[in-house]
N, C-alpha and C positions, 0 to 999 in steps of 0.2 A: 544618721540623725534619728533619734527615737520618735515613734509615732505618738501623737497626742490624742487621747480619747476625747472626742468632741461631744459625746452624749452626756447631757446634763442629768443629774439626779432628779427623779420625779419629786415634785414638792409635796409636802403634806396636804396642802389644799387640794391638789389634783387627785391624790389618793382618796380624800374624803368625798370629793365629788363623784368619783367612780363608784365608791361604796354606796352612796345614796342612790345612784342610778340602778345599781344591782338590786337594792332592797325594793325600790319602786317596781322594777320589772318582776320580781318574785311575787309582790303583792297583787299583781295583775294576772297571775296564773289562775286557771280554772280551779285547781286544787285548793285554793284558798277559801272557796265558798263553804259555809258550814253545812254539815250533813244533818238532815231532819229525819227523825224516827217516828214511826207510826205503829199502833197496835190495833188488833181486832178485839172488840169488847163483847162480853156476854150481853144478851138482850135484856134491857132494863124493863121491857114491857111484859116479860114472861113472869107470871105469878104462880107459885106453887098451888097445885090443885085447881088451876084454871079450867081443866078438862078432866073428865074421868076416863080411865082406861081399864079394859078388862085384861089384867095381867095376872098370871099365877103368883101367889103370895111369895113363893120362894125364888121367883125369877131374878136373875142378875144379868146386867147388860154390859158387854164390853165394847167400847167405841174404838175402832181402829182395825187395821192400820188405815191411815189417810194418805192416799196417793195424789200427788199434784203433777201437772204437766211439767216437762223439763224446762220449758222457757220461763216458768214462774219460780223454779227452784233455785233462787238466788236472793241475796240480801236486797238488791235494788228492786223497786217497784216497777212492774212491767205493764204497759198499756198498749192497746192496739191503735194503729193508724189506718190509713186507707190501704186497700188491697191486702197484701200479705206482710206489710211492714209493721214492726213493733217499735215502741219507744221504751228504752231502758234508762231510768232516771239515776244519774250518778250521785245525786245529792238528796234523794228521798228513798229511805230504806225502811224495811220492816224491822221492828225492834227484836224479833225472834224469828227462827225459821218458820216459813209460812205454813208448812204441813203441821208443825207442832202447834202453831197458833190456832189453826182450824180445829185440830183435835181437842185442844183445851176449851175452846169456846163451845163447840158442839157437845162435848161431854158435860160441861157445866149446865148448858141450857136443857139438855135432856134430863139431867139429874133434877133440875128444878121442876120439871114437868111431871116426872113419874116417881120421884123419891130419891134423895141423896144416897140412901143406903143400897140402892139397886144398881148404880151406875159407876163404872170405873173405866180408866183408859186401858186399852188393849194393844199389844200383849202385856200381860201382867203375870206375876208369880202366884198362881193359885191353881187349885184342882177343880176343874169344871164339874158341875153336876147336870142332871137331866133338864134343869130349868135355866141353864146358862146359854145366852144368845150373844153372838158376835154381830156387830154392825160394821161392816167394811165399807169405806167410803172412797170413791174414785172421782176426783175432780177432773172433768174433761176440759173445761175452760174456766178461767178466773181472770177477769180483766175489766177495764173501763174502755168502752169503744170510743172511737173518734167522734161519735155522735152524742157523747155525754150520757152514756148508759152503763151502769155497773152490771156485769153479767156473771152468773155462776151456773155452769152446766154440770150436773152431778148424776152419778149412778151410785146406788148403794144396795147391798144385799144383806139379808139376814141369814145367819147360819147357826144351827145347833152345835155348840162346842163339844157336847158329850159324844156325839156320833158323827160329827163333821158333815152334817147334812144341810144343804142349802134349802131354806124355808121359803124365801121370797126374794124377788128382784124388783128394784124400782129405779126410775130415772125421771129427772125433771130439770127444766131450765128456769132459773130465777132471774128477774131483771128489775132494776130500780134506777130512777134518774140520779145522776151524779154530775157535779159541775166539772166539765172537761178541763184538765190541767190542774185541778184542785185535789191534791192527794189526801187531804183531811176529809173532804167530802166523799172521796172514793172509799177510804177506810171505813167511814161511818156507814156508807151504803152497804159495803160487804158485810159488816157486822149485822145489819138488819136482815140481809139475805140469809146469813147463817142462822138467824133466829127463825126464819121461815122454814129452812131446811130442818132445823131441830124439831119443830112442831110436826113436820111431815114424818120424820123418823119415829117420833113417839107414837104418832097415829098408825104407822105401819106395824108397830109392835102390838097394837091393840088386837086381841083375839087370835094372835099367832098360835098355830097348832104345833106344839112340840112333840106330840105323840105320833105324828105321821112319819 
């Protein structure tokens, strides 16, 4: 006697219900949240000629390279937590590589302070002369702490490009309040700190001795 298949075909209604459940499950996945992007901005309060600097007339300034710590070298915004723990935000990203953003902002700020025609991003395709100075920037820490403070720890050195001689070395820690967990507040605070750094870089160029 032939066997009878007792399995009934799945109804269209049941298939529709299963599809609706699948769509609802996918909508609840973390990856469905929108990614927000943030930029670092040039300092709006920096005014051309706000301070006078004793710079050789023919001096040109190359800003770069800018080194950033490995933990921050990623699209996601990284902040500190308690102890040695860090927070990496999956849905809050920098709109451009962080090192490039810092170089762009600092170069623009310094150019506003000492003259647009004197400043360029380094490395660049040009032949240095005796009045060419490189400003190499090393970011030691860049973050927002769990206590709601934006922190920028920086070292920079000045080097004569013509003879590859280090002229001066500087280091400083910059801090400013930022609302903890608010990445827009953090990005704005970092932009302000980079404005302070840019002023200090311009001041460090003041009276630099290129003949030594």
